[in-house]
Backbone bond lengths (Angstrom), bond angles and torsions (degrees), N, CA, C in turn:
res aa  C-N    CA-C-N  psi(-1)  N-CA   C-N-CA  omega(-1)  CA-C   N-CA-C  phi
1 M - - - 1.446 - - 1.517 109.31 -
2 D 1.271 112.93 150.61 1.461 121.10 -179.65 1.533 109.67 -86.43
3 I 1.322 117.43 147.07 1.469 122.58 179.58 1.525 111.53 -64.87
4 V 1.306 118.73 -31.10 1.462 122.84 179.60 1.525 110.49 -66.99
5 T 1.320 117.04 -31.11 1.456 121.23 178.71 1.533 111.08 -72.97
6 L 1.323 117.40 -37.33 1.457 121.73 -177.44 1.532 112.92 -81.27
7 L 1.304 118.53 -21.38 1.458 122.79 -175.98 1.541 113.13 -59.15
8 P 1.330 121.22 -47.39 1.472 119.61 178.54 1.535 112.94 -61.39
9 F 1.333 117.15 -38.15 1.466 120.16 178.61 1.526 111.10 -66.27
10 A 1.318 116.72 -42.87 1.463 120.55 178.86 1.528 110.48 -63.92
11 L 1.312 116.67 -40.06 1.462 120.86 178.62 1.528 110.73 -64.67
12 L 1.311 117.55 -42.51 1.461 122.23 178.73 1.532 111.24 -62.76
13 I 1.316 117.20 -43.66 1.463 121.13 178.90 1.527 110.13 -65.08
14 G 1.319 118.08 -39.21 1.466 121.50 177.94 1.518 112.22 -63.69
15 V 1.317 117.77 -43.10 1.465 121.67 179.26 1.529 109.91 -65.08
16 M 1.325 117.42 -42.77 1.464 120.79 179.01 1.529 110.74 -62.87
17 F 1.325 117.33 -39.23 1.464 121.07 178.41 1.528 110.45 -62.76
18 L 1.321 117.56 -44.30 1.463 120.81 179.92 1.526 111.82 -65.34
19 M 1.326 117.41 -38.28 1.463 120.56 -179.96 1.525 111.35 -67.26
20 T 1.316 118.15 -43.85 1.466 120.27 -179.94 1.521 110.82 -69.04
21 R 1.314 117.91 -33.97 1.470 121.14 177.84 1.522 110.55 -64.63
22 S 1.324 116.75 -42.06 1.460 121.33 178.61 1.521 110.99 -64.12
23 A 1.329 117.45 -41.65 1.462 121.50 179.45 1.523 110.52 -65.30
24 R 1.339 117.50 -40.24 1.457 120.45 177.97 1.524 111.33 -63.87
25 N 1.335 117.48 -38.70 1.458 120.90 178.64 1.527 110.69 -64.20
26 K 1.318 117.32 -41.04 1.470 120.61 178.30 1.517 110.84 -64.65
27 Q 1.330 118.08 -41.59 1.454 121.62 177.95 1.524 111.10 -63.16
28 R 1.331 117.31 -41.29 1.455 121.52 179.36 1.527 110.55 -64.35
29 Q 1.336 117.23 -42.45 1.459 120.95 178.18 1.526 111.09 -63.59
30 A 1.328 117.49 -40.16 1.461 120.75 179.05 1.528 110.19 -65.73
31 M 1.319 118.26 -39.47 1.455 121.52 177.86 1.528 110.87 -64.45
32 Q 1.325 116.80 -42.75 1.463 120.08 178.41 1.529 110.35 -63.07
33 M 1.319 116.95 -41.15 1.455 121.33 179.39 1.527 110.34 -62.41
34 R 1.321 117.51 -42.96 1.464 121.07 179.87 1.516 111.54 -69.96
35 D 1.338 117.51 -28.42 1.462 120.53 177.32 1.531 111.47 -72.09
36 Q 1.331 118.01 -18.25 1.459 121.73 178.02 1.523 111.72 -74.71
37 M 1.317 117.35 -13.17 1.459 120.74 -178.19 1.514 110.05 -65.59
38 Q 1.304 115.65 134.70 1.450 122.73 173.04 1.516 107.60 -148.16
39 P 1.315 118.43 160.25 1.464 119.68 -178.91 1.532 111.85 -53.98
40 G 1.338 115.00 133.25 1.459 121.25 -178.88 1.512 114.11 97.40
41 T 1.335 117.81 -7.79 1.459 122.03 179.86 1.521 109.72 -81.97
42 G 1.315 117.37 139.57 1.453 122.07 174.60 1.512 110.25 -84.77
43 V 1.330 116.78 139.64 1.468 121.38 -179.45 1.523 109.82 -135.90
44 R 1.328 115.33 161.88 1.462 123.21 171.85 1.520 106.22 -121.73
45 T 1.317 116.87 127.35 1.461 120.12 179.65 1.523 109.31 -79.24
46 I 1.329 116.07 169.17 1.462 119.62 178.97 1.515 111.34 -67.76
47 G 1.345 116.69 -16.47 1.463 122.08 176.00 1.521 112.57 -86.44
48 G 1.343 117.63 -5.29 1.458 121.03 177.24 1.516 114.39 93.70
49 M 1.329 118.57 11.90 1.459 121.53 180.00 1.532 108.82 -92.17
50 Y 1.335 116.12 137.60 1.459 122.26 178.35 1.516 108.83 -99.14
51 A 1.340 116.71 137.41 1.460 120.85 -177.28 1.520 109.51 -155.90
52 L 1.331 115.24 165.96 1.464 122.45 174.66 1.522 109.28 -101.60
53 V 1.331 116.26 140.24 1.463 120.98 176.93 1.518 108.23 -78.14
54 K 1.323 116.77 128.16 1.461 121.98 177.49 1.523 111.22 -105.12
55 E 1.342 116.88 -34.83 1.460 120.75 -176.35 1.523 108.54 -152.99
56 V 1.334 116.82 138.78 1.461 121.71 178.95 1.527 108.23 -117.60
57 N 1.336 116.12 124.59 1.469 122.87 177.70 1.521 108.53 -112.55
58 D 1.334 117.50 -172.07 1.464 120.62 -178.22 1.525 112.22 -61.81
59 D 1.333 116.99 -55.40 1.460 121.03 -176.66 1.515 113.45 -113.62
60 T 1.330 116.89 -8.11 1.462 120.39 -176.32 1.526 110.29 -125.90
61 V 1.319 114.34 167.33 1.456 122.04 177.06 1.527 107.29 -142.36
62 V 1.326 116.42 139.06 1.462 121.41 177.50 1.521 106.90 -96.62
63 L 1.344 116.12 122.22 1.459 121.92 -177.82 1.515 109.96 -112.52
64 E 1.335 115.68 141.22 1.459 121.32 173.03 1.519 106.42 -94.86
65 I 1.333 116.30 105.38 1.458 120.93 -174.46 1.519 112.48 -88.74
66 A 1.323 116.72 -17.39 1.461 124.46 173.87 1.521 105.41 -155.14
67 P 1.315 118.78 160.17 1.467 119.27 -179.43 1.526 111.62 -54.68
68 G 1.343 115.65 117.35 1.458 121.54 179.35 1.515 115.02 83.65
69 V 1.330 118.69 -1.02 1.473 122.36 -179.15 1.521 108.36 -110.22
70 H 1.338 116.31 114.43 1.456 121.99 -178.33 1.521 110.67 -112.58
71 A 1.327 115.48 144.95 1.462 120.97 178.35 1.523 108.67 -139.98
72 V 1.327 116.54 146.58 1.454 122.60 179.50 1.527 108.28 -96.16
73 Y 1.333 116.08 127.12 1.461 122.62 179.70 1.523 109.20 -124.96
74 A 1.307 116.74 152.89 1.455 121.37 170.48 1.522 108.36 -70.77
75 K 1.323 117.32 145.54 1.469 119.75 179.34 1.526 110.92 -59.20
76 N 1.324 116.23 -31.72 1.465 119.72 -179.66 1.522 112.41 -67.25
77 A 1.338 117.81 -15.79 1.460 121.07 -179.94 1.524 111.93 -80.84
78 V 1.324 117.71 -8.54 1.463 121.21 178.11 1.531 108.08 -83.53
79 G 1.331 115.23 118.54 1.467 119.97 -178.16 1.505 113.78 -88.75
80 A 1.352 118.16 -29.56 1.462 121.18 -178.77 1.515 109.81 -157.32
81 V 1.322 115.47 140.66 1.457 122.23 171.25 1.521 105.71 -97.53
82 L 1.337 117.08 125.23 1.459 122.06 -172.64 1.522 111.66 -101.28
83 D 1.334 115.64 150.23 1.464 120.84 170.95 1.521 108.14 -67.03
84 D 1.325 116.90 155.94 1.465 120.24 -179.99 1.522 111.40 -59.05
85 D 1.351 117.09 -42.91 1.469 120.80 -179.61 1.523 111.11 -62.74
86 E 1.331 116.43 -43.25 1.460 120.69 -178.87 1.531 110.81 -65.90
87 Y 1.335 117.01 -40.92 1.462 120.55 179.41 1.529 110.60 -63.37
88 R 1.328 117.23 -46.72 1.469 120.17 179.61 1.524 111.09 -63.84
89 R 1.326 117.37 -37.70 1.461 120.69 179.69 1.526 110.78 -64.13
90 I 1.315 116.84 -43.41 1.466 120.59 -176.30 1.529 111.51 -75.87
91 V 1.322 117.41 -48.23 1.464 121.25 -172.06 1.522 112.24 -80.69
92 H 1.323 116.80 -43.78 1.467 120.33 -174.20 1.519 112.82 -99.47
93 G 1.330 117.63 -3.73 1.456 120.95 177.64 1.518 113.57 73.89
94 E 1.327 117.15 18.98 1.461 119.12 177.87 1.521 108.97 -71.84
95 P 1.331 117.60 142.37 1.461 119.41 -178.58 1.524 111.33 -69.22
96 A 1.311 114.98 144.59 1.455 120.72 176.99 1.520 108.69 -77.11
97 V 1.308 116.63 145.49 1.456 121.66 178.73 1.522 107.31 -110.52
98 T 1.338 116.34 133.12 1.459 120.73 179.60 1.522 109.89 -75.72
99 K 1.320 117.21 173.57 1.461 121.51 -177.30 1.531 112.42 -63.61
100 D 1.329 117.36 -30.25 1.464 119.43 -179.59 1.530 111.94 -87.20
101 G 1.341 118.07 7.20 1.450 122.02 174.98 1.515 114.72 89.73
102 D 1.324 118.68 -2.60 1.461 121.91 179.25 1.517 110.12 -87.63
103 L 1.310 115.05 155.08 1.457 119.89 172.91 1.516 109.13 -78.61
104 P 1.326 118.73 147.61 1.456 120.38 178.36 1.525 110.46 -68.35
105 P 1.333 117.23 161.05 1.466 119.29 179.25 1.522 110.91 -62.63
106 V 1.322 115.63 142.79 1.458 121.19 -178.33 1.519 109.20 -99.77
107 L 1.316 115.70 130.33 1.453 120.81 177.63 1.517 109.04 -82.02
108 P 1.316 118.64 151.31 1.465 119.70 179.22 1.520 111.26 -65.82
109 D 1.325 115.61 149.12 1.462 121.16 178.26 1.517 110.31 -67.20
110 A 1.311 115.50 163.87 1.462 120.32 177.70 1.522 110.17 -63.02
111 D 1.341 117.25 -33.83 1.461 119.77 179.00 1.526 111.14 -63.78
112 E 1.333 116.22 -38.05 1.459 119.87 179.26 1.527 110.91 -69.27
113 R 1.354 115.87 -34.53 1.461 119.38 -179.50 1.522 111.72 -79.25
114 A 1.340 118.01 -17.09 1.463 121.46 -175.60 1.521 111.69 -63.52
115 G 1.328 117.85 -27.97 1.456 120.69 -179.31 1.515 113.30 -78.49
116 E 1.323 117.27 -9.38 1.459 119.91 -179.91 1.520 110.16 -69.12
117 D 1.300 116.03 147.55 1.464 122.33 -178.27 1.531 108.32 -88.60
118 R 1.343 116.51 81.06 1.461 120.29 -177.09 1.516 112.61 -89.54
119 V 1.320 117.83 -30.35 1.455 119.68 -177.67 1.522 111.24 -124.98
120 G 1.310 116.88 18.57 1.453 119.92 177.32 1.509 113.45 88.29
121 L 1.330 118.25 10.72 1.453 121.81 178.94 1.519 108.59 -117.03
122 S 1.287 116.78 147.73 1.454 119.44 174.29 1.518 108.41 -92.97
123 K 1.321 116.80 164.38 1.453 122.32 -176.97 1.530 110.48 -61.38
124 G 1.306 116.20 130.50 1.455 121.31 177.71 1.516 114.69 89.97
125 E 1.327 118.32 -7.83 1.468 120.84 -179.33 1.520 109.12 -76.59
126 P 1.325 119.39 131.79 1.471 120.76 -179.05 1.529 111.40 -67.30
127 V 1.302 114.51 150.58 1.460 121.42 179.76 1.514 108.20 -103.67
128 D 1.336 117.27 129.61 1.462 122.29 179.04 1.519 107.40 -90.14
129 R 1.335 116.90 109.92 1.457 121.48 -178.59 1.516 108.97 -106.05
130 P 1.333 117.58 141.13 1.461 119.99 178.15 1.518 110.42 -67.96
131 A 1.304 116.35 152.90 1.466 122.01 179.03 1.520 109.58 -64.96
132 D 1.324 115.82 152.87 1.450 121.84 -179.93 1.523 109.64 -63.12
133 K 1.330 116.40 137.38 1.458 120.41 177.34 1.513 108.96 -64.95
134 G 1.273 118.09 133.23 1.453 122.60 178.64 1.518 112.48 92.63
135 A 1.327 118.21 -7.64 1.460 120.73 -179.93 1.520 108.99 -108.26
136 D 1.331 115.71 147.26 1.452 120.78 175.98 1.520 109.64 -74.65
137 E 1.324 116.41 179.43 1.449 120.58 -178.83 1.518 112.42 -61.78
138 D 1.333 118.27 -31.20 1.462 120.38 -179.28 1.529 112.51 -86.40
139 G 1.349 118.78 5.01 1.454 122.96 176.17 1.504 114.68 89.58
140 T 1.335 118.67 4.12 1.459 120.90 179.96 1.519 109.33 -96.74
141 T 1.302 114.89 158.32 1.459 120.24 174.99 1.504 107.73 -105.28
142 E 1.337 116.36 179.30 1.460 118.25 -178.19 1.519 112.05 -68.42
143 N 1.357 118.53 -18.84 1.458 122.02 177.27 1.521 112.73 -89.31
144 G 1.317 117.55 -3.42 1.469 120.64 -179.57 1.514 110.55 116.10
145 P 1.323 116.88 175.42 1.450 120.01 -178.65 1.522 110.96 -69.64
146 G 1.333 115.51 145.97 1.450 120.17 176.46 1.515 115.16 87.16
147 D 1.327 119.12 -6.16 1.452 121.46 177.87 1.518 108.86 -97.17
148 G 1.269 115.64 156.60 1.454 120.47 173.32 1.525 112.76 89.85
149 P 1.323 115.38 -170.31 1.461 120.36 -172.29 1.518 112.88 -66.28
150 A 1.323 120.04 -24.61 1.450 120.66 -179.37 1.523 111.81 -69.14
151 A 1.334 118.04 -25.48 1.459 121.85 -177.82 1.514 111.40 -83.56
152 K 1.295 118.62 -16.21 1.473 121.46 -174.95 1.450 111.86 -94.09
């Protein structure tokens, strides 16, 4: 056989080996992360729910999703194990502290930004909106009030 004939096959086998190796590494990291779970640890599920670990079993974990409310989840449903500081910051709204001990800069509230002239209107000025297409001036359609796109 010619080397040119074997080269595409060797390249394909090499790429497949690298892909499976990467997937195995990700699985191993996820297993290690789930093994870090212990009662009192904050977690985020793959569905995006934040909870505290109450009990860890072989394949399942009991999570406290609200004070006094416990639910049993598969360990595979845990997407991330969080640091205590990160969990408190996300769930309880406590401010994050930087490495030098300072609080991060605070962005202005939406109420403070509402007075900004973003679209050429000042705060509190009424907006003139065109009437709904298909509706008469009084907001009714030809089938009566509540029908058509204005009702949906």
